[in-house]
VOGU-3710 file (C-alpha; in Angstrom, 3 decimals, decimal comma):
1> mpepspsgvy> -4,101/14,450/10,248  -2,328/14,301/7,112  -1,092/17,398/5,012  -3,810/18,499/2,663  -3,585/16,692/-0,806  -3,714/18,654/-3,977  -5,336/15,610/-5,806  -7,858/15,054/-2,776  -6,864/11,731/-2,534  -4,754/9,893/0,745
11> larhgqtayn> -3,593/6,685/0,954  -3,419/4,522/3,730  -1,354/0,985/4,482  -3,465/-1,722/6,379  -2,514/-2,613/9,781  0,064/-5,099/10,623  0,028/-8,917/9,469  2,302/-11,933/10,785  4,026/-11,970/7,307  5,144/-8,049/8,028
21> legrfqgrqp> 6,583/-8,907/11,318  8,462/-11,894/9,896  9,774/-10,294/6,842  7,792/-12,290/4,225  6,455/-11,717/1,008  2,529/-12,605/1,301  1,856/-11,013/-2,478  -2,126/-11,794/-2,783  -2,631/-14,298/-0,085  -5,545/-13,709/2,113
31> vpldatgraq> -3,440/-13,045/5,026  -5,186/-11,135/8,150  -4,376/-8,485/10,346  -2,593/-9,419/13,824  -3,524/-7,950/17,004  -1,016/-5,025/16,632  -2,507/-4,551/12,907  -6,014/-4,477/14,341  -4,652/-1,623/16,801  -2,835/0,297/14,284
41> agelaeraag> -6,307/-0,043/11,980  -8,095/1,768/15,195  -5,727/4,162/15,166  -6,014/5,077/11,616  -9,855/5,253/11,926  -9,432/7,624/14,678  -7,097/9,959/12,265  -9,487/9,454/9,466  -12,330/10,680/11,399  -11,047/14,329/11,540
51> cefaelwsst> -10,654/14,276/7,940  -14,284/14,576/6,799  -13,558/11,996/3,689  -16,646/11,924/1,392  -15,520/8,363/-0,190  -13,713/5,281/1,520  -11,841/2,940/-0,848  -10,150/-0,194/-0,388  -8,307/-3,135/-2,002  -10,354/-6,500/-2,088
61> llraretaei> -7,338/-8,302/-0,377  -8,059/-9,506/3,150  -5,936/-7,418/5,120  -7,101/-4,146/3,410  -10,890/-5,134/3,777  -10,370/-5,861/7,699  -8,585/-2,226/7,976  -11,241/-0,390/5,888  -14,038/-2,274/7,522  -12,448/-0,861/11,023
71> vaariglepr> -12,015/2,377/9,540  -15,721/2,275/7,766  -17,258/1,734/11,201  -15,751/4,955/12,798  -16,338/7,441/9,960  -19,652/5,967/8,870  -18,803/5,203/5,297  -19,350/1,931/3,090  -16,146/1,086/1,713  -15,714/0,778/-2,238
81> fderlvetda> -13,732/-2,391/-3,137  -11,523/-1,898/-6,189  -9,560/-5,343/-7,468  -7,010/-2,975/-9,110  -5,819/-1,830/-5,689  -4,735/-5,175/-4,610  -0,907/-5,826/-3,924  1,672/-7,084/-6,681  1,377/-10,753/-7,402  4,730/-11,779/-5,986
91> ghwtnrpfse> 4,649/-14,875/-7,994  6,992/-17,700/-6,977  8,306/-15,365/-3,876  5,123/-15,391/-2,514  5,234/-16,886/1,246  8,922/-16,815/1,238  11,190/-14,750/3,681  12,869/-11,743/2,280  16,209/-13,098/3,626  16,001/-16,217/1,788
101> vqaetpdlfa> 15,104/-14,753/-1,614  17,879/-12,378/-1,021  20,334/-15,056/-0,134  19,221/-17,398/-3,368  18,940/-14,588/-5,956  20,670/-11,618/-4,953  20,648/-9,757/-8,279  17,237/-9,670/-8,855  16,421/-9,082/-5,238  18,631/-6,077/-5,512
111> mfiagdpafa> 16,470/-4,996/-8,640  13,353/-5,580/-6,788  14,736/-3,096/-3,918  16,042/-0,581/-6,483  12,546/-0,293/-8,352  14,108/-1,352/-11,720  11,670/-0,692/-14,090  12,562/-4,018/-16,014  11,775/-6,055/-12,709  8,868/-8,227/-12,418
121> fpggesfaqq> 8,392/-11,150/-9,714  9,444/-14,507/-10,797  5,930/-16,140/-12,329  4,221/-13,047/-10,953  3,664/-9,082/-11,964  5,964/-6,750/-13,015  6,487/-3,083/-11,503  4,920/-1,831/-14,992  2,008/-4,046/-15,022  1,158/-2,809/-11,305
131> evrveaalld> 1,852/0,706/-11,939  -0,784/0,848/-15,119  -3,487/-0,638/-12,912  -2,807/1,399/-9,826  -3,154/4,640/-12,019  -6,064/3,939/-13,969  -7,664/2,798/-10,289  -6,562/6,405/-9,070  -7,783/8,286/-11,654  -11,165/7,067/-11,557
141> iesgalpalv> -11,058/7,579/-7,558  -10,375/11,392/-8,586  -13,196/11,726/-10,682  -15,321/10,679/-7,634  -16,395/12,303/-4,299  -13,188/14,100/-2,712  -11,314/13,761/-0,400  -10,913/10,321/-0,401  -9,062/7,823/1,288  -7,965/4,605/-0,202
151> vchgmviraa> -6,754/1,439/1,952  -4,303/-0,299/0,163  -0,581/-1,728/0,396  3,105/-0,817/0,562  3,966/-1,545/-2,953  0,574/0,106/-4,069  1,356/3,068/-2,550  5,261/3,056/-4,086  3,338/2,417/-7,554  1,068/5,449/-6,801
161> lsvragewlp> 3,776/7,828/-5,673  6,269/6,683/-8,369  4,015/7,329/-11,154  2,907/10,699/-9,928  6,726/11,668/-9,476  7,594/10,219/-13,068  10,286/8,222/-11,711  10,989/5,535/-8,908  10,940/7,115/-5,039  13,571/5,457/-2,941
171> ggqrvengai> 11,765/3,989/0,079  8,572/4,822/-1,608  6,717/1,295/-0,536  8,032/2,001/3,031  5,184/3,453/4,477  4,183/2,201/8,109  1,483/0,155/8,733  -1,648/2,021/9,639  -0,014/5,283/8,157  -1,704/7,814/6,008
181> vplnpaqaaa> 0,112/9,843/3,056  -1,314/12,161/0,681  -1,028/11,326/-2,921  1,666/14,148/-3,645  5,401/12,768/-3,732  6,885/15,434/-2,148  4,580/15,868/0,699  4,560/12,032/1,160  8,325/12,183/1,479  8,335/13,317/5,080
191> slgdadatqa> 6,141/10,217/5,941  8,313/7,525/4,381  9,838/5,117/6,919  13,644/3,969/6,914  14,968/1,294/4,945  14,518/-1,567/7,998  10,674/-1,040/7,471  8,687/-3,879/5,404  9,401/-3,940/1,553  6,023/-5,645/0,417
201> s> 3,000/-5,859/2,033
//
């Protein structure tokens, strides 16, 4: 069970996909959970069952929807799907391995990893654009029934925690697949993965 969240909002990363395992940008593609991801979603559902959530929210992307539906079946809540919770649009990097992008455009990839405020995916979305839409969704969630569980993506969690912290949080996107963290940067820091974890989900 996660630590109590002062905001009443908890962020959960969807279960693993083949793209997570391969280290590949999946962006907004309809990538399903793999067998490990479905097991992680089941484990997430069991943890969620002990938290008495009043509301369940989810990104509309397939991997988050599948995770949320597994959780919903366990806790008896109908998911509320919100387009603003989708993963960053990775533009021209979509479907490409992290290693390939890093080798081809090391400076731009370094900006991505460092969370440079000026970073934008080539042909896709900027960090600043993502943070605006994610924060707008969270404010609406906080105005509703609480506590609320939000099933979303690694970079969405990064955006949410970084906005609330007022600065980029190193490792903020590295929440493990199937993990739950409170919408509180200080509390969430203890749950962040290491540098080998997936950078985008």
